[in-house]
N, C-alpha and C positions, 0 to 999 in steps of 0.2 A: 658849069659847075656840076659835079656829079650828083646823082639822085640821092645817094646816102647822105651826103652833106646837106642838101636841101631839106631832107626829112628831119635830120637832127637839129638843124638850125630852126626849122619851123616848129618842131616840138618844144624847143627851148622857149621860144617867144609866145607860143600858145599858152604854155604854162605861166609865163611871166604876167599875163593879163588875167589869169585865173579862169574859172568857169563862169563866163558871163551869161550862159544860158540860165543859170540859177539866180542871176542878179536881180531879177524882177522882184523876188520875194526875199531879198538879201537881208540877213540880220546884221546887227552891228558887229558881232564877232566874225561873221563871214566876210564883211568888208575889211576888217582889221587883218584877218588872215590872208585874204587875197591881195590886199595892198602891200602887206609886208613881204609876201612871196614875190610879187612883181618887182618890188624894190631890190630885194636880194638878187633876183635874177638879172636885173639891170647891172648891179654892182659886179656880179661874177662874170657876166658876159663882157662887160667893159674891161675888167681886169685881163681877160683873155685877149681882148682887142689890143690892149697895151703891149702884151707879149708877142702877138702874132703879126700885127700890122707894122708896115714901114711908113705908112702915110701920116704926115703931120696932122692933116684934117681929122682923120679917124682917131688918132691919139688925143687930140684936143677935145673932141666930142666925148670920147670914153672917159677922159679925166673929169670932165664936167658931170657926166652921168654918175660917176662914183661919188663925187662930192655932193651933188644935189640929192641923190637917192639915199645916201648915208644920213644926211641931215633930216630928210623927210621920215625915214624909218625911225630915227631917234625920237623925233617929235611924236610920231605915232605910238611908239612904245610908252612914252611918258603919259600921253593922253589915255591910252588903253589901261594903264595901271591906275590912273585917276578914276576911270569909269568902271574899274573892276572887271575888265574884259581880259580874258586869258589870251596871251600871245603865244603862238607856236614857238617852240624851241628854235632859236636862231641856227643852232648847229644842224638840226634836221632840215631846216629850210635851205641852208647853204649846201648841204649834202644833196638835196633834190636838184638844186641848180647845177651843181658840179656834175652830177650824174648825167644830166642832159647834154653837157658840152664836152664830155670826155673824148668823144670820137670825132670832134670837128677836125677837118683837114686844113692845111694851109692854102690850098688853091682857091682863088676867088674869095678869100675870107672877107676882105674889105667890102665887097659888094653884098655878100650874104649878110654881114653885120649891119650894113646900112639899110638894106631892104627890110630886114626883120626888125630893126629899130623903129621903122615907120609903122609896121604892123603892131608891134608891142605898145607903142605910144598911142596909136588909135584906140586900141582896146583899153588902155589905162585911162585915157580921156573919157571913154564911155563908162567905165567903172566908176570914176569919180563923179561924173555927171549924174549917174543914177543915185549915188549916195547923197548928193546935194538935193536931188528931187524927192528922195524917199526916206531920209534918215529920221529915226525917232530919237536920236541923241544930238542935242544942239552943239555939243563940243565936237563930235565927229563931223557933223554937217559943216561947221566952221572950218575944221581942218581940211575937209574936201574942197570947200570953196577957196580957201587960201592956197591950196596946192594945185588946183586945177589950172590956173594961168601958167604956172611953171611947166606943167605937163604939156600944155598946148604949145609953149615955147619949145620944149624938147621935140615935139612932133614937127614943128616948123624946121628946127635945126636938123632933124633926122632926114626930112625931105630934101633939104639943101645938100646934106652929105650924100644922100642917095643920088642926086643929080651929078655930083662930082665923081662918083665911083662907077658910072656907066661906061 
């Protein structure tokens, strides 16, 4: 895979997990923003996978990511509104995600997608674990606890997909 593609894919998935270096002192609104951005990045990159991939396994995984992350983002939006936490504008978050994937090339896309789904879900699992451990909002902690097993399942699925694309 060419270097430019790896850098672009890597940047996309680094963005999808947010800035975890600041997660130790993460506020509720930081968690909501990072989790929402990660979900939107999953959705947008998976939409791209549906367009670019010919692999039934990649397409099945991408379809599930779109469904699961759309549902989680909707639940998080409702919860944030209830807790009076400002949610970033979805259009701007989608634009950020799309900007990161505009230059992706077709060659080795399936492998790049699978490899980076592993990285993105490892970071998402870490983000949600930190929220569970340190949240000052019981509703957000419950959301993170409820969502964490699904993210761990996604990580397992991504690792399995990764093994099939080598």
